[in-house]
N, C-alpha and C positions, 0 to 999 in steps of 0.2 A: 216379508219374504220376497226375495228378488225374483225377477223373471227368469224362466228356464231358458238357457242358451244351448243350442245344439252344437256339437263338435263339428269342425270342418277340416277336411284334409284336401289341400289343393296340390297337385303334382306340378313339378317344374315345367313339364310339357304343356300344361293347361294355361300357363301365364302368357298373355299377349303383351308385347312391348310396342310402345308408340313413341314417335319422335316428340321431344319437348319443343314446343313452338318457338320460344325465344332463344334456343340454344342449339346451333348446328352441332351434331356429333354427340348429343345426349338423348338417351332413351329411358322410358319409365315403364315398369311393369307393376301392376297392383297385385300383390301377393294375397293379402287378406284385408277386407274392409267391410264397411257397413252393409254393402250389397251382398256380401257372402255370409252375413249373420253376426259379424263382430260388433258388439254393442258399444265399445268405447274408443277403440284405436284402429288405425289403418297401418299396415306395413307395406312399404313399396320398395322396389329394387331399382336402382338407377345404374346405368352404364355410361361412362364418359370416355369417348374415343381419344387416342393420342392427338394432341394439337387442338382439341376442343376446349371451348370456354363457355361459361354461363355468365351473363352480365349481372351487374349489381341489381339486387331486387330485395323486396321484403315480403314476408308472409304474415298473416294475421295470427297464425298459431305457431307454437314452439315446434322444433324438430329435434328428435334424438336420432343420431346417425351412428352406424357401425361400418367401418371400411372393410370390405371383403377382399379386394384385389387391387393391385397397382399402387401407384403413388401419384398424388396430385396436390394442388394448392387449394386451400379454402381460406377465403378472406372474410372477416367479420368485423363490423363496426356498429356503434350506436348511431341512430339517425342524426343526432345532434353533433356528431364528431365529423371532422373533415377527413381524417385518416383512420384506418383500422389496423388490425393485426392480420398478418398472413401466416398460415401454418401449413407446413408440408405434412400430409397424413399418408399412412400406408396401412396395409392389411393388419387388423387387430386393434387399430385405434378407434376411439369413440368420441363423440362430441355432442354438445348441446348448443343449439342455435336458438336463443330466446325469441319469443314472438316479437315482431316489429324490428328486429335487428337487420341491418343491411348485410347481405352476404353474397359471395360470388365464388366461382370455381374455375380452375385452369389446369388442364393436364398438359404439362410440358414434357412428359416422358414418351417412351416408345411403346408402352403397353397400355391397354385399356384399364381404366379404373372402374370399380364397382362398389356400391355401398347400399346398405339397408337404411331406410328412413321411416321412423315411426312418428305418426302425427295423430292428434285427437280427431275423431270423426266430426263431421259438420262442415260448415262453410269455411273456406280459406281463400281470402283474396290475395292474389299475387300482384305486386306492383313493381314494375321496372323503375329503377332510379336513374334519372337523367344525369 
């Protein structure tokens, strides 16, 4: 028998956004996560300002993402590869970034981009790629 999990409702006004340290112009809000009672996954919302970029980095865990607004570039490559693929994504697109894949973001447009990102609960080490 599995452990009883309580329902959680968090309103948009309850979400606090913080700047992402390595990326000027990107903010993160944690919508639902382990600290709210979610046993397996966290859902986060990111906002990417016009002209903002996120440097190449890796995460120990996979990311599933769903684009809510705007249009921006996502780059993805395997760590052993010199070059990766860049994809222009917009509202309604979804993507999987495997654990350990090098990835980056760039908003070349005039409007903010926003996306949801689901990740497994637990430790996730983020490493910038030189």
